[in-house]
C-alpha positions in Angstrom: 14.0 -10.1 -21.1 10.7 -8.2 -21.3 10.0 -5.7 -18.5 6.5 -7.1 -18.2 5.9 -9.3 -15.2 4.3 -12.7 -15.3 4.2 -15.6 -12.9 7.3 -17.2 -14.3 9.3 -14.0 -13.9 7.9 -13.5 -10.4 9.0 -16.9 -9.2 12.4 -16.6 -10.9 13.1 -13.1 -9.5 12.0 -13.9 -5.9 12.9 -17.6 -5.2 13.4 -16.9 -1.5 13.1 -14.1 1.1 16.8 -13.2 1.1 17.0 -12.5 -2.6 13.6 -10.7 -2.5 15.0 -8.5 0.3 18.1 -7.6 -1.7 16.0 -6.7 -4.7 13.8 -4.4 -2.6 17.0 -2.7 -1.2 18.5 -2.3 -4.7 15.2 -0.7 -6.0 15.1 1.6 -3.0 11.9 0.2 -1.6 13.7 -0.7 1.7 16.4 1.8 2.9 20.0 0.6 2.9 21.1 3.2 5.5 19.7 5.5 8.1 21.2 8.3 10.2 20.8 8.4 14.0 18.7 11.4 14.9 20.9 12.0 17.9 24.5 11.6 16.6 23.7 12.3 12.9 25.9 9.3 12.0 25.0 6.2 10.0 23.4 3.5 12.1 24.6 -0.1 11.8 22.3 -2.9 10.5 21.5 -6.0 12.5 20.5 -8.5 9.9 19.5 -11.2 12.3 16.4 -9.3 13.7 13.2 -10.4 12.0 12.8 -10.8 8.3 14.3 -7.5 7.4 16.8 -6.6 10.1 16.9 -3.3 12.0 19.0 -0.1 12.3 20.9 0.3 15.5 23.1 3.1 17.0 25.7 2.0 19.5 27.2 5.4 20.1 27.2 7.2 23.4 23.8 7.3 25.2 22.1 5.5 22.2 24.0 2.3 22.8 21.5 -0.6 23.1 18.5 1.8 23.0 18.1 3.4 19.6 16.7 0.6 17.5 14.3 0.8 14.6 13.1 -1.7 12.1 14.6 -1.5 8.7 11.1 -1.3 7.1 9.8 1.6 9.3 7.3 3.7 7.3 7.6 1.5 4.1 5.1 -0.7 2.4 6.5 -3.7 4.3 6.2 -2.3 7.8 4.8 -5.0 10.2 4.7 -7.6 7.4 4.8 -11.1 8.8 4.7 -13.0 5.5 7.7 -14.0 3.4 8.5 -11.4 0.7 7.9 -13.9 -2.2 4.3 -14.4 -0.9 3.8 -10.7 -0.5 4.8 -10.1 -4.1 2.5 -12.9 -5.2 -0.4 -11.3 -3.4 0.4 -7.9 -4.9 0.6 -9.4 -8.4 -2.8 -11.1 -7.9 -4.3 -7.8 -6.8 -2.9 -6.0 -9.9 -4.4 -8.7 -12.1 -7.8 -8.6 -10.3 -7.6 -12.3 -9.6 -10.2 -14.0 -7.4 -9.4 -15.1 -3.8 -9.2 -18.8 -4.9 -6.8 -18.0 -7.7 -4.7 -15.8 -5.4 -4.5 -18.6 -2.7 -3.6 -21.3 -5.3 -0.8 -19.2 -6.9 0.6 -18.3 -3.5 0.7 -22.0 -2.6 3.1 -22.6 -5.5 5.9 -20.7 -3.7 8.4 -23.1 -2.1 8.0 -23.4 1.7 5.1 -21.0 1.7 2.4 -21.4 4.4 -1.0 -21.7 2.9 -2.5 -18.3 2.6 -6.0 -17.8 4.1 -8.9 -15.8 2.6 -8.5 -13.4 5.5 -4.9 -12.6 4.6 -5.8 -12.1 1.0 -8.7 -9.8 2.0 -6.3 -7.8 4.3 -3.7 -7.3 1.6 -6.2 -6.4 -1.1 -7.8 -3.8 1.2 -4.4 -2.5 2.1 -3.4 -2.1 -1.5 -6.6 -0.3 -2.3 -6.1 2.1 0.6 -2.6 3.0 -0.5 -3.8 3.6 -4.0 -6.5 5.9 -2.7 -4.1 7.7 -0.5 -1.7 8.3 -3.4 -4.5 9.5 -5.7 -5.9 11.9 -3.1 -2.4 13.4 -2.5 -2.1 14.2 -6.2 -5.7 15.2 -6.9 -5.2 18.9 -5.9 -3.3 19.4 -9.2 -6.3 18.3 -11.3 -9.1 20.4 -12.7 -12.8 19.8 -12.6 -14.7 17.2 -14.6 -18.1 17.5 -16.4 -19.5 20.5 -18.1 -22.3 21.3 -20.5 -24.2 18.2 -21.6 -21.9 16.0 -19.5 -23.2 13.4 -17.0 -21.2 12.8 -13.9 -22.0 9.8 -11.8 -21.5 10.1 -8.0 -21.2 7.2 -5.5 -19.9 6.7 -2.0 -18.1 3.9 -0.1 -16.5 3.4 3.2 -12.8 2.4 3.4 -11.1 1.1 6.5 -7.8 2.2 7.8 -4.6 0.3 7.3 -4.7 -3.2 8.9 -1.0 -3.6 9.4 -0.9 -0.5 11.7 -4.2 -0.5 13.4 -5.3 -4.1 13.6 -8.5 -5.4 11.9 -10.5 -2.3 11.0 -14.0 -1.6 12.2 -14.4 2.1 11.6 -13.4 3.8 8.4 -13.7 6.9 6.3 -16.4 7.8 3.9 -15.2 8.4 0.4 -17.1 10.0 -2.5 -16.2 9.0 -6.1 -17.2 11.1 -9.2 -16.7 10.0 -12.8 -17.7 11.5 -16.1 -19.7 9.2 -18.4 -17.7 8.1 -21.4 -14.4 9.1 -19.7 -11.9 7.5 -17.4 -11.3 10.8 -15.7 -12.6 10.7 -12.1 -12.2 12.3 -8.7 -12.1 10.9 -5.1 -12.9 13.0 -2.1 -12.9 12.1 1.6 -16.0 13.4 3.4 -15.0 16.3 5.7 -15.2 15.2 9.4 -16.5 11.9 8.0 -20.0 13.3 7.6 -22.4 12.1 4.9 -24.8 15.0 4.7 -26.5 16.7 1.7 -24.4 19.8 2.4 -21.2 17.9 2.3 -22.1 16.1 -0.9 -23.1 19.4 -2.6 -19.9 21.0 -1.5 -17.9 18.1 -3.0 -19.8 18.3 -6.3 -19.3 22.1 -6.5 -15.6 21.6 -5.9 -15.0 18.9 -8.5 -17.7 19.3 -11.2 -18.2 22.0 -13.8 -21.9 22.9 -14.1 
């Protein structure tokens, strides 16, 4: 079978939450074990807790106290949706589908609750934020863009913080994007101290653009 994903492969691979969970564990997206920080021994898994289960240590003073969700610090932390629905939303985001297309496709999943535009918006924003975070973490290894006779376009936008940790976002961070005309090479920079001043913008340009 081709490694490329399509809707048919998506529905066949993730027919229900249990199978989708096992797939995530096998791929390493959700941990299969965790050590107790107190006893340095593997914790047991309680599968009946929530959609994903949780890690529990029943040794010594930890008994009945040391519990942590199995998806702590993963993409799926605090997720309330069924995993097949989550993967459908992620697939729609990757294909740049409209909200209506995304909702209609998610509705084809067996036993799925109809997805709202608010849920789609939250997941699309969440996906964008994680992509930005990953890009920013790797950007320090890149050089400058631009140079003699090159035009670099500069724009700014405001991104909110992760909805599934902080609730519906109101405040956010200002982000400056720079891209060289005729190239796919670009840079993203968070405004220091979240300030949008001329000095901040000039500093970002000096840092990322050859003049």
